[in-house]
C-alpha distance (Angstrom), angle and dihedral (degrees) to the residues before:
residue distance angle dihedral
M1 . . .
G2 3.59 . .
A3 3.90 118.4 .
N4 3.81 92.7 -4.7
V5 3.78 110.2 135.9
V6 3.85 98.3 -156.2
D7 3.84 120.5 51.4
Y8 3.74 126.7 -168.1
L9 3.71 118.2 -133.7
Q10 3.80 129.6 -157.2
A11 3.78 111.2 -151.8
T12 3.71 118.1 -130.9
R13 3.79 97.0 -169.9
D14 3.88 120.9 -5.7
N15 3.84 118.9 15.1
P16 3.80 117.5 -140.8
C17 3.76 111.2 -96.4
W18 3.83 132.6 -139.6
G19 3.87 106.2 -77.7
E20 3.77 95.0 35.7
N21 3.77 93.5 95.9
G22 3.81 108.7 135.4
A23 3.79 95.2 31.2
G24 3.74 117.2 129.7
V25 3.81 128.2 -101.1
N26 3.76 107.9 -145.9
C27 3.80 130.8 -175.3
V28 3.77 140.2 167.8
D29 3.81 117.0 -99.2
A30 3.81 127.2 -144.1
Q31 3.79 89.8 -86.7
G32 3.87 93.8 54.7
Q33 3.75 94.9 -106.3
W34 3.75 123.5 132.3
I35 3.70 114.3 -119.0
L36 3.82 136.9 -175.8
Y37 3.75 103.1 -114.1
G38 3.79 102.4 171.7
I39 3.74 150.2 -25.7
I40 3.86 121.7 -103.1
N41 3.87 110.9 -109.7
R42 3.74 98.0 176.1
G43 3.86 141.2 -1.6
S44 3.78 131.9 177.5
F45 3.75 117.8 -68.6
L46 3.81 91.5 -134.4
C47 3.77 93.9 34.9
A48 3.82 87.4 -121.3
G49 3.82 97.8 109.5
K50 3.72 123.9 106.7
Y51 3.78 97.7 -146.3
A52 3.81 137.1 52.1
T53 3.83 133.2 177.1
S54 3.84 126.5 -126.9
T55 3.80 137.6 -176.6
M56 3.88 110.6 -117.2
I57 3.75 113.9 -120.3
Q58 3.84 93.8 -151.7
S59 3.81 90.6 63.8
H60 3.85 89.7 59.8
L61 3.75 101.2 32.0
D62 3.70 99.7 111.2
W63 3.86 90.5 52.1
I64 3.91 89.9 48.1
K65 3.71 93.5 52.4
K66 3.97 93.6 47.3
T67 3.82 89.7 48.5
I68 3.78 93.0 49.0
E69 3.89 91.5 47.5
A70 3.76 92.3 47.4
K71 3.77 92.3 51.9
E72 3.83 91.0 47.7
L73 3.78 91.5 54.1
A74 3.78 93.8 46.7
């Protein structure tokens, strides 16, 4: 998905529900390590949908690192 900011997720078990915005989307990378892949934007109001959207962390990683470093130095 390259530089896309929004990613579409297909739930395999439980779909994110209304109110879970901001929750992490975690997955296992090629080395078997759990990573934070994205942040939930929207899930189904009744938790019955099969899809959700998330913001991809990788697209914002430089900003996240700079913000964390700035706060640590403050």
